[in-house]
LOBA-73654 format. One record per atom (N, C-alpha, C): residue in one letter; z, x, y. Coordinates in steps of 0.2 Angstrom, whole numbers, padded with zeros to 4 digits, always signed. Layout:
! residues N
AZXY/...
END
This chain:
! residues 334
M+0000+0004-0006/M+0000+0000+0000/M+0000+0004+0006/N-0005+0003+0011/N-0005+0007+0017/N+0000+0005+0022/T+0000+0009+0027/T+0005+0008+0033/T+0004+0001+0036/Q-0002+0000+0037/Q-0004-0007+0041/Q-0001-0013+0037/N-0002-0012+0030/N+0000-0018+0026/N+0008-0018+0026/L+0011-0012+0026/L+0018-0012+0026/L+0021-0015+0032/K+0018-0013+0038/K+0020-0016+0044/K+0019-0024+0045/Q+0014-0026+0042/Q+0012-0033+0042/Q+0017-0037+0037/G+0019-0034+0032/G+0024-0037+0027/G+0031-0037+0030/F+0032-0032+0034/F+0039-0031+0037/F+0039-0037+0043/Q+0034-0038+0046/Q+0034-0043+0052/Q+0035-0050+0049/V+0031-0051+0044/V+0031-0058+0040/V+0038-0059+0038/T+0041-0054+0034/T+0048-0055+0031/T+0053-0056+0037/T+0052-0052+0042/T+0057-0052+0047/T+0057-0059+0051/S+0051-0062+0052/S+0050-0068+0056/S+0053-0074+0051/L+0052-0073+0044/L+0054-0078+0040/L+0062-0078+0039/A+0065-0072+0039/A+0072-0071+0039/A+0075-0074+0045/I+0072-0073+0051/I+0075-0076+0057/I+0075-0083+0057/A+0069-0086+0055/A+0068-0093+0054/A+0073-0096+0050/I+0074-0093+0044/I+0079-0096+0039/I+0086-0096+0042/W+0088-0090+0045/W+0095-0089+0048/W+0096-0094+0053/I+0091-0096+0058/I+0092-0101+0063/I+0093-0107+0060/F+0089-0109+0055/F+0089-0115+0052/F+0096-0116+0048/W+0098-0111+0045/W+0105-0111+0041/W+0110-0112+0046/F+0110-0108+0052/F+0115-0109+0057/F+0116-0116+0060/L+0110-0119+0061/L+0110-0126+0064/L+0113-0131+0059/Y+0111-0130+0053/Y+0113-0136+0048/Y+0118-0134+0043/R+0122-0129+0044/R+0127-0127+0039/R+0133-0132+0039/D+0134-0136+0044/D+0139-0141+0045/D+0137-0148+0043/I+0130-0149+0042/I+0127-0155+0041/I+0128-0157+0034/A+0131-0162+0032/A+0132-0164+0025/A+0125-0167+0023/L+0123-0165+0017/L+0117-0168+0014/L+0117-0175+0013/D+0123-0178+0012/D+0124-0186+0012/D+0122-0189+0018/S+0123-0186+0024/S+0122-0189+0031/S+0114-0188+0032/L+0111-0183+0030/L+0104-0183+0030/L+0100-0188+0026/L+0103-0188+0020/L+0099-0193+0015/L+0101-0200+0018/E+0106-0202+0020/E+0108-0208+0023/E+0103-0210+0029/Q+0102-0205+0033/Q+0098-0206+0039/Q+0091-0207+0037/I+0089-0204+0032/I+0082-0204+0029/I+0081-0211+0026/K+0086-0214+0022/K+0085-0220+0019/K+0085-0226+0025/S+0089-0225+0030/S+0090-0230+0035/S+0084-0230+0040/S+0080-0225+0040/S+0075-0225+0045/S+0069-0230+0043/N+0066-0232+0048/N+0060-0236+0048/N+0054-0232+0046/W+0052-0232+0040/W+0047-0227+0038/W+0040-0230+0040/L+0039-0236+0042/L+0033-0239+0044/L+0031-0235+0051/W+0036-0234+0055/W+0034-0230+0061/W+0033-0223+0059/I+0037-0220+0055/I+0036-0213+0053/I+0029-0212+0050/F+0027-0216+0045/F+0020-0216+0042/F+0015-0217+0048/F+0016-0221+0052/F+0011-0222+0058/F+0010-0216+0062/S+0016-0212+0063/S+0016-0206+0066/S+0012-0201+0063/L+0012-0201+0056/L+0008-0196+0052/L+0001-0197+0052/S-0001-0204+0053/S-0008-0206+0053/S-0010-0204+0060/I-0006-0204+0065/I-0008-0202+0072/I-0010-0194+0072/S-0005-0191+0068/S-0006-0183+0068/S-0012-0181+0064/L-0014-0185+0059/L-0020-0183+0056/L-0026-0184+0060/F-0026-0190+0064/F-0032-0191+0069/F-0032-0185+0074/G-0026-0183+0076/G-0025-0177+0081/G-0028-0171+0078/F-0027-0169+0071/F-0030-0164+0068/F-0038-0164+0068/W-0040-0170+0066/W-0047-0171+0066/W-0050-0170+0073/L-0047-0173+0078/L-0049-0172+0085/L-0049-0165+0088/R-0044-0161+0086/R-0044-0154+0087/R-0050-0150+0084/A-0052-0152+0078/A-0058-0149+0075/A-0064-0151+0078/W-0065-0158+0080/W-0071-0160+0084/W-0071-0156+0090/R-0066-0155+0094/R-0066-0151+0100/R-0068-0144+0099/W-0066-0141+0093/W-0068-0134+0091/W-0076-0134+0090/T-0079-0139+0087/T-0086-0139+0086/T-0090-0138+0093/L-0087-0141+0098/L-0090-0140+0104/L-0091-0133+0107/L-0087-0129+0105/L-0087-0122+0107/L-0091-0117+0103/I-0093-0120+0097/I-0096-0115+0092/I-0104-0116+0093/R-0107-0111+0095/R-0114-0111+0096/R-0118-0113+0091/S-0124-0117+0092/S-0128-0119+0087/S-0132-0114+0084/D-0133-0108+0087/D-0138-0103+0085/D-0134-0098+0080/E-0128-0100+0079/E-0123-0095+0075/E-0123-0099+0068/G-0127-0096+0063/G-0127-0099+0056/G-0129-0106+0056/Q-0125-0109+0051/Q-0127-0117+0050/Q-0122-0121+0055/I-0125-0126+0058/I-0121-0130+0062/I-0115-0133+0059/V-0109-0133+0062/V-0103-0135+0059/V-0102-0142+0061/K-0101-0146+0056/K-0100-0153+0057/K-0092-0154+0058/P-0090-0159+0061/P-0083-0160+0062/P-0078-0161+0056/N-0081-0164+0051/N-0077-0164+0045/N-0076-0157+0042/R-0081-0153+0042/R-0080-0146+0039/R-0075-0142+0044/A-0076-0143+0050/A-0071-0140+0055/A-0064-0142+0054/Y-0063-0149+0052/Y-0057-0151+0051/Y-0053-0148+0045/H-0057-0147+0039/H-0054-0144+0034/H-0053-0137+0035/A-0057-0133+0039/A-0055-0126+0041/A-0049-0126+0045/V-0048-0131+0050/V-0042-0131+0054/V-0036-0132+0049/M-0036-0137+0044/M-0030-0138+0040/M-0029-0132+0036/V-0034-0128+0034/V-0032-0122+0030/V-0029-0117+0035/G-0030-0117+0041/G-0027-0113+0046/G-0020-0115+0046/Y-0018-0122+0047/Y-0011-0124+0047/Y-0007-0122+0041/L-0011-0123+0035/L-0007-0121+0029/L-0005-0113+0029/V-0010-0109+0031/V-0009-0102+0031/V-0003-0100+0036/N-0003-0104+0042/N+0002-0103+0047/N+0009-0104+0045/L+0010-0109+0040/L+0016-0110+0037/L+0019-0104+0033/L+0014-0100+0031/L+0016-0094+0027/L+0017-0088+0031/I+0012-0087+0035/I+0011-0081+0040/I+0010-0083+0047/P+0014-0082+0051/P+0013-0084+0058/P+0007-0081+0061/R+0003-0085+0065/R-0003-0083+0068/R-0009-0081+0064/A-0008-0081+0057/A-0013-0079+0053/A-0018-0085+0051/G-0016-0091+0053/G-0020-0096+0052/G-0026-0097+0056/E-0025-0094+0062/E-0031-0093+0067/E-0037-0089+0064/V-0035-0084+0061/V-0040-0080+0057/V-0043-0083+0051/A-0038-0086+0047/A-0040-0090+0041/A-0045-0095+0042/R-0044-0099+0047/R-0049-0105+0048/R-0056-0102+0051/C-0056-0097+0054/C-0062-0093+0056/C-0065-0091+0050/G-0061-0087+0046/G-0064-0084+0040/G-0067-0090+0035/V-0065-0096+0035/V-0067-0101+0031/V-0074-0103+0033/L-0075-0104+0040/L-0082-0106+0042/L-0087-0100+0042/T-0084-0094+0042/T-0089-0088+0041/T-0092-0088+0034/R-0087-0090+0029/R-0090-0090+0023/R-0094-0096+0021/T-0093-0102+0024/T-0097-0108+0022/T-0102-0109+0026/N-0102-0107+0033/N-0108-0108+0037/N-0111-0102+0040/G-0109-0096+0038/G-0112-0090+0041/G-0111-0088+0048/I-0106-0091+0051/I-0105-0090+0058/I-0101-0083+0059/S-0103-0079+0064/S-0099-0073+0064/S-0092-0074+0066/L-0088-0070+0063/L-0080-0070+0064/L-0078-0069+0071/G-0082-0064+0074/G-0080-0063+0081/G-0082-0069+0086/H-0087-0072+0085/H-0089-0078+0089/H-0083-0083+0088/L-0082-0085+0082/L-0077-0090+0080/L-0070-0088+0083/F-0068-0082+0082/F-0061-0080+0085/F-0061-0080+0092/G-0067-0079+0096/G-0067-0080+0103/G-0066-0087+0105/T-0069-0092+0101/T-0068-0099+0102/T-0061-0101+0101/V-0057-0098+0096/V-0050-0100+0095/V-0046-0097+0101/I-0047-0091+0103/I-0044-0088+0109/I-0044-0093+0115/L-0050-0095+0116/L-0052-0100+0122/L-0048-0106+0121/E-0048-0109+0115/E-0044-0115+0113/E-0036-0114+0115/R-0034-0108+0113/R-0027-0107+0114/R-0025-0106+0121/S-0030-0103+0125/S-0029-0102+0132/S-0028-0109+0135/V-0033-0114+0133/V-0033-0120+0136/V-0027-0124+0134/D-0024-0123+0128/D-0018-0127+0126/D-0012-0124+0130/L-0012-0118+0131/L-0007-0115+0135/L-0006-0118+0142/L-0012-0119+0145/L-0013-0122+0152/L-0010-0129+0151/F-0012-0133+0146/F-0010-0140+0145/F-0002-0140+0144/L+0000-0135+0140/L+0008-0135+0139/L+0011-0134+0146/V+0009-0130+0150/V+0012-0129+0157/V+0011-0135+0161/G+0005-0138+0160/G+0005-0144+0164/G+0009-0150+0162/T+0010-0150+0155/T+0015-0155+0152/T+0022-0154+0154/I+0024-0148+0154/I+0031-0146+0157/I+0031-0148+0164/G+0026-0147+0168/G+0026-0150+0175/G+0027-0157+0175/L+0023-0161+0171/L+0023-0168+0171/L+0030-0171+0169/A+0033-0167+0164/A+0040-0169+0161/A+0045-0168+0167/F+0044-0163+0171/F+0049-0162+0177/F+0048-0167+0182/L+0042-0169+0183/L+0041-0175+0188/L+0044-0181+0186/V+0043-0183+0179/V+0045-0189+0177/V+0053-0189+0176/E+0056-0183+0174/E+0063-0183+0172/E+0066-0177+0176/N+0065-0177+0183/N+0067-0172+0187/N+0075-0171+0187/E+0078-0177+0187/E+0085-0177+0187/E+0088-0174+0181/L+0085-0175+0175/L+0087-0172+0169/L+0086-0165+0169/F+0080-0162+0172/F+0079-0155+0172/F+0085-0152+0177/L+0086-0155+0182/L+0091-0152+0187/L+0098-0152+0184/S+0100-0157+0179/S+0106-0157+0176/S+0106-0151+0171/F+0101-0150+0168/F+0100-0144+0163/F+0101-0138+0167/A+0098-0137+0173/A+0099-0131+0177/A+0106-0130+0179/N+0110-0136+0181/N+0117-0136+0183/N+0121-0133+0177/L+0119-0134+0171/L+0123-0131+0165/L+0123-0123+0166/L+0118-0120+0169/L+0118-0113+0169/L+0120-0111+0176/V+0119-0114+0181/V+0121-0112+0188/V+0122-0119+0192/N+0127-0118+0197/N+0128-0124+0201/N+0123-0124+0207/I+0118-0128+0206/I+0112-0128+0211/I+0114-0130+0218/D+0119-0135+0219/D+0121-0136+0226/D+0124-0130+0229/D+0129-0127+0225/D+0132-0121+0228/D+0127-0116+0230/L+0123-0115+0225/L+0118-0109+0226/L+0114-0111+0232/W+0111-0117+0233/W+0107-0119+0239/W+0111-0118+0246/T+0118-0120+0245/T+0122-0119+0251/T+0122-0111+0253/K+0123-0107+0248/K+0124-0100+0249/K+0117-0097+0252/I+0112-0100+0250/I+0105-0097+0252/I+0104-0099+0259/L+0106-0105+0261/L+0105-0108+0268/L+0110-0104+0273/S+0116-0102+0271/S+0120-0099+0275/S+0119-0092+0276/N+0114-0089+0271/N+0112-0082+0272/N+0105-0082+0272/L+0101-0086+0275/L+0094-0087+0275/L+0091-0080+0277/P+0092-0077+0282/P+0089-0071+0284/P+0089-0065+0279/V+0095-0065+0276/V+0096-0060+0271/V+0092-0062+0264/F+0092-0068+0263/F+0088-0071+0257/F+0081-0069+0258/L+0078-0071+0264/L+0071-0070+0265/L+0069-0063+0265/G+0073-0059+0268/G+0072-0051+0268/G+0072-0049+0261/S+0077-0051+0257/S+0077-0048+0250/S+0071-0051+0246/L+0069-0057+0247/L+0063-0059+0244/L+0057-0055+0246/A+0056-0054+0252/A+0050-0050+0254/A+0050-0043+0251/I+0056-0040+0251/I+0057-0033+0248/I+0055-0033+0241/F+0057-0039+0237/F+0056-0039+0230/F+0049-0040+0229/I+0045-0044+0233/I+0038-0045+0232/I+0034-0039+0233/I+0036-0035+0238/I+0033-0029+0240/I+0034-0024+0234/F+0040-0024+0232/F+0042-0019+0226/F+0038-0021+0220/M+0037-0027+0218/M+0033-0029+0212/M+0026-0027+0213/I+0023-0028+0219/I+0016-0026+0221/I+0015-0019+0220/L+0020-0015+0222/L+0020-0007+0221/L+0020-0005+0214/I+0025-0009+0210/I+0025-0007+0203/I+0019-0009+0199/L+0016-0014+0201/L+0010-0016+0197/L+0004-0012+0199/R+0004-0009+0205/R-0001-0004+0207/R+0000+0002+0204/R+0006+0004+0204/R+0008+0011+0201/R+0007+0011+0193/Y+0008+0006+0190/Y+0007+0005+0183/Y+0002+0001+0180/R-0003+0000+0184/R-0009-0004+0182/R-0012-0002+0176/D-0012+0005+0174/D-0015+0007+0168/D-0010+0007+0162/N-0004+0004+0163/N+0001+0003+0158/N-0002-0002+0153/G-0001-0001+0146/G-0003-0005+0141/G-0002-0012+0142/L+0005-0014+0143/L+0007-0021+0144/L+0004-0024+0150/I+0003-0020+0156/I+0000-0023+0162/I-0007-0025+0160/K-0010-0020+0157/K-0018-0021+0155/K-0019-0027+0151/K-0014-0028+0146/K-0015-0034+0142/K-0014-0041+0146/I-0009-0041+0150/I-0008-0047+0154/I-0014-0048+0159/R-0017-0043+0162/R-0023-0043+0166/R-0029-0046+0162/H-0029-0043+0156/H-0035-0045+0152/H-0034-0052+0149/F-0028-0054+0148/F-0027-0061+0146/F-0029-0066+0152/M-0027-0064+0158/M-0028-0069+0163/M-0036-0069+0164/R-0039-0063+0164/R-0046-0063+0164/R-0050-0067+0159/E-0047-0067+0153/E-0050-0071+0147/E-0049-0079+0149/I-0043-0081+0152/I-0042-0088+0153/I-0047-0090+0159/V-0048-0086+0164/V-0053-0088+0169/V-0060-0088+0167/S-0062-0083+0163/S-0069-0083+0160/S-0070-0089+0155/G-0065-0090+0151/G-0065-0095+0146/G-0066-0102+0150/L-0063-0103+0155/L-0063-0110+0159/L-0070-0110+0161/K-0073-0105+0164/K-0080-0105+0166/K-0085-0106+0160/R-0084-0104+0154/R-0088-0105+0148/R-0088-0112+0146/V-0082-0115+0147/V-0081-0123+0145/V-0086-0127+0149/N-0086-0125+0156/N-0090-0129+0160/N-0098-0128+0159/Q-0099-0123+0155/Q-0106-0122+0153/Q-0108-0125+0146/L-0103-0128+0143/L-0105-0131+0137/L-0109-0137+0138/S-0112-0139+0132/S-0117-0145+0132/S-0113-0152+0134/N-0106-0152+0132/N-0102-0157+0133/N-0095-0155+0135/P-0095-0153+0142/P-0089-0151+0144/P-0084-0157+0145/M-0087-0163+0147/M-0082-0168+0148/M-0079-0170+0141/G-0082-0170+0136/G-0079-0171+0129/G-0074-0166+0128/F-0075-0160+0130/F-0070-0155+0128/F-0063-0156+0132/W-0064-0158+0139/W-0058-0159+0143/W-0055-0166+0141/L-0058-0171+0139/L-0055-0177+0137/L-0052-0177+0131/S-0055-0173+0126/S-0052-0172+0119/S-0045-0168+0120/S-0045-0163+0125/S-0040-0159+0126/S-0034-0163+0129/V-0035-0168+0133/V-0030-0172+0136/V-0028-0177+0130/L-0032-0179+0126/L-0030-0184+0121/L-0026-0181+0116/I-0027-0174+0114/I-0023-0171+0109/I-0016-0170+0111/W-0015-0169+0118/W-0008-0169+0120/W-0005-0176+0121/V-0009-0181+0122/V-0007-0188+0121/V-0004-0190+0114/I-0008-0187+0109/I-0007-0188+0102/I+0000-0185+0100/Y+0001-0179+0103/Y+0007-0175+0102/Y+0013-0180+0104/F+0012-0183+0110/F+0017-0187+0113/F+0018-0193+0108/M+0013-0196+0106/M+0013-0202+0102/M+0017-0201+0095/T+0015-0195+0093/T+0018-0193+0086/T+0026-0193+0087/M+0028-0190+0092/M+0035-0189+0093/M+0038-0196+0095/Y+0035-0200+0099/Y+0037-0206+0101/Y+0038-0211+0095/T+0033-0212+0091/T+0033-0216+0085/T+0039-0214+0081/V+0040-0208+0080/V+0046-0206+0075/V+0052-0208+0078/S+0053-0207+0085/S+0059-0209+0088/S+0060-0216+0087/L+0055-0221+0087/L+0056-0228+0086/L+0059-0229+0079/G+0057-0225+0074/G+0059-0226+0067/G+0066-0224+0066/I+0069-0221+0070/I+0076-0218+0069/I+0081-0221+0073/S+0086-0224+0071/S+0090-0229+0075/S+0094-0225+0080/S+0095-0219+0079/S+0099-0215+0084/S+0095-0213+0090/T+0088-0213+0090/T+0084-0211+0095/T+0079-0217+0097/A+0080-0223+0094/A+0076-0229+0096/A+0076-0231+0103/N+0081-0229+0106/N+0082-0232+0113/N+0080-0227+0119/L+0078-0221+0117/L+0075-0216+0121/L+0070-0219+0125/S+0070-0217+0132/S+0064-0219+0136/S+0058-0214+0135/S+0052-0217+0137/S+0046-0213+0136/S+0047-0206+0139/G+0050-0206+0145/G+0051-0199+0149/G+0055-0195+0145/E+0061-0197+0142/E+0065-0193+0138/E+0062-0190+0132/V+0058-0195+0129/V+0054-0192+0123/V+0049-0187+0125/L+0046-0187+0131/L+0041-0182+0134/L+0045-0176+0134/V+0051-0176+0137/V+0055-0169+0137/V+0056-0167+0130/V+0058-0171+0126/V+0059-0169+0119/V+0053-0165+0116/M+0047-0169+0117/M+0041-0166+0115/M+0039-0159+0118/V+0041-0158+0124/V+0040-0152+0128/V+0044-0146+0124/M+0050-0148+0123/M+0055-0143+0120/M+0052-0141+0113/G+0050-0146+0109/G+0048-0145+0103/G+0041-0141+0103/S+0037-0142+0108/S+0031-0138+0108/S+0032-0131+0110/I+0037-0130+0114/I+0040-0123+0115/I+0042-0119+0109/G+0046-0123+0105/G+0049-0121+0099/G+0043-0119+0094/M+0038-0123+0094/M+0032-0121+0089/M+0028-0115+0091/V+0029-0113+0098/V+0025-0107+0100/V+0029-0101+0097/A+0035-0101+0096/A+0039-0095+0093/A+0035-0092+0087/P+0035-0085+0087/P+0032-0082+0081/P+0035-0082+0074/V+0037-0088+0072/V+0040-0089+0066/V+0036-0094+0062/Q+0037-0094+0055/Q+0033-0099+0051/Q+0034-0106+0052/G+0029-0109+0055/G+0029-0116+0056/G+0034-0119+0061/G+0037-0114+0065/G+0042-0116+0070/G+0048-0118+0067/I+0049-0115+0061/I+0056-0117+0057/I+0062-0114+0061/G+0067-0118+0062/G+0073-0115+0066/G+0072-0116+0073/T+0067-0113+0076/T+0066-0113+0084/T+0065-0121+0086/F+0060-0124+0082/F+0059-0131+0084/F+0065-0135+0083/H+0069-0135+0078/H+0075-0138+0077/H+0080-0137+0082/A+0081-0131+0084/A+0086-0129+0089/A+0085-0132+0095/L+0078-0132+0098/L+0077-0134+0105/L+0077-0142+0105/V+0074-0145+0100/V+0074-0152+0100/V+0081-0155+0099/A+0085-0152+0095/A+0092-0154+0094/A+0096-0153+0101/F+0095-0148+0104/F+0098-0146+0110/F+0097-0151+0115/I+0090-0153+0116/I+0089-0158+0121/I+0091-0165+0120/L+0091-0167+0113/L+0094-0173+0112/L+0101-0174+0113/I+0105-0168+0112/I+0112-0168+0113/I+0113-0169+0120/Q+0109-0166+0125/Q+0110-0167+0132/Q+0108-0174+0134/L+0104-0178+0130/L+0102-0185+0131/L+0107-0190+0129/G+0113-0187+0126/G+0118-0192+0124/G+0118-0193+0116/I+0113-0190+0113/I+0113-0191+0105/I+0118-0186+0102/S+0122-0189+0097/S+0127-0184+0094/S+0123-0178+0091/E+0127-0173+0090/E+0124-0167+0088/E+0121-0168+0081/E+0125-0171+0076/E+0122-0172+0070/E+0116-0176+0070/D+0116-0182+0074/D+0110-0186+0074/D+0104-0182+0077/G+0105-0178+0082/G+0100-0174+0085/G+0097-0169+0080/K+0101-0166+0076/K+0099-0161+0071/K+0095-0165+0065/I+0097-0170+0063/I+0094-0174+0058/I+0087-0177+0061/F+0087-0179+0067/F+0080-0181+0070/F+0075-0175+0069/A+0077-0169+0072/A+0073-0163+0072/A+0071-0162+0064/A+0075-0163+0060/A+0074-0161+0053/A+0069-0166+0050/I+0069-0172+0052/I+0065-0178+0049/I+0058-0177+0052/I+0057-0176+0059/I+0050-0175+0061/I+0047-0169+0059/H+0051-0163+0059/H+0048-0157+0057/H+0046-0157+0050/G+0051-0160+0046/G+0050-0160+0038/G+0044-0164+0036/T+0043-0170+0040/T+0037-0174+0038/T+0030-0171+0040/Q+0031-0168+0046/Q+0024-0164+0048/Q+0023-0159+0044/V+0028-0155+0041/V+0026-0149+0037/V+0023-0152+0030/L+0026-0157+0028/L+0024-0160+0021/L+0017-0162+0022/L+0015-0165+0028/L+0008-0167+0029/L+0004-0162+0029/M+0005-0156+0033/M+0001-0150+0033/M+0000-0147+0027/L+0006-0147+0023/L+0005-0144+0016/L+0000-0148+0012/A+0001-0155+0012/A-0003-0159+0007/A-0011-0159+0010/A-0012-0160+0016/A-0018-0160+0019/A-0021-0153+0019/G-0017-0148+0020/G-0020-0141+0020/G-0022-0139+0013/L-0018-0141+0008/L-0020-0139+0001/L-0026-0143-0001/I-0027-0149+0001/I-0033-0153-0001/I-0039-0150+0002/S-0038-0148+0009/S-0044-0145+0012/S-0046-0138+0009/W-0041-0134+0007/W-0042-0127+0004/W-0046-0128-0002/I-0044-0133-0006/I-0047-0134-0013/I-0055-0136-0011/L-0056-0141-0007/L-0062-0143-0005/L-0067-0137-0002/M-0064-0133+0002/M-0068-0128+0005/M-0069-0122+0000/M-0065-0121-0004/M-0066-0116-0009/M-0071-0118-0014/R-0072-0124-0015/R-0078-0127-0020/R-0085-0126-0017/L-0085-0125-0010/L-0091-0125-0007/L-0094-0118-0008/P-0101-0117-0009/P-0104-0111-0010/P-0104-0107-0004/S-0104-0100-0004/S-0104-0096+0002/S-0111-0096+0005/W-0111-0096+0011/W-0118-0097+0015/W-0122-0091+0015/N-0128-0091+0013/N-0133-0086+0013/N-0138-0087+0018/K-0139-0081+0022/K-0144-0082+0027/K-0151-0083+0025/P-0154-0088+0027/P-0161-0089+0025/P-0166-0082+0026/A-0169-0081+0021/A-0174-0075+0021/A-0179-0077+0026/N-0182-0072+0030/N-0187-0072+0035/N-0194-0074+0031/P-0197-0079+0033/P-0204-0081+0030/P-0209-0075+0030/
END
């Protein structure tokens, strides 16, 4: 085994160990009987409806992906085949964080002859757009539930007291802020060739160029509308599950939006399937909303567990179907 494989194996093992530890730490005091009782008492019509919405969301994500894939690259990708590739990616992500993006590209390279580099570029663009929508959704959640966000901030620092101190020392504050901005500009200029700074600048350039490429697509409106709908589906998935569980059935749509935002941030963490981080953030926000600690943790376990089972089942079916397809052979020149 070479050094690269050892490094990758260590990273995967470490991320899994961290996920398991966080999960154990959260649920070590939750009795299995309590979890089973909540599962039995839940309205599973709402939860199954939530899973149906998720499946449509997976297909819509695949359809949006096909809009980015050039038609002159190998064989044209149909939405259903892209869907199966996406589900294979989700399946792999449950085992190895971030590897699913490469896996779904590899599937279409094998079945449709599309270059891996081109596909990976489309995935990076997708992720960049999703990141922008996540930031936008956080902003929307703040506008809808600004008092809730301010109460969270007050848990860390007394905002009223801080604001009073700033106003009473306004010249000092503005001067310090100006010095800090100048200092950061000088640091960025001095270390503009630093590896991390280069990566950040490259990432920002990729986002800008990616947004320009989207507007050059044959169906840019379809891309942007589907991107919006994908995030609406994320919300509806969370909202329908909340209706199916008695402890969260009375949450407002704005409160569910905040829960969804926290869950989305938890899924971004580099651990397998968001295990642990998703549960921790969702449970934390539910506790702040007045849900008991036990009910908050059980809600997080139910929604995450059902989604993982869905991705496992759908991912395995898609993997079997895609592996049965023959490898694509480039037609010989006449």
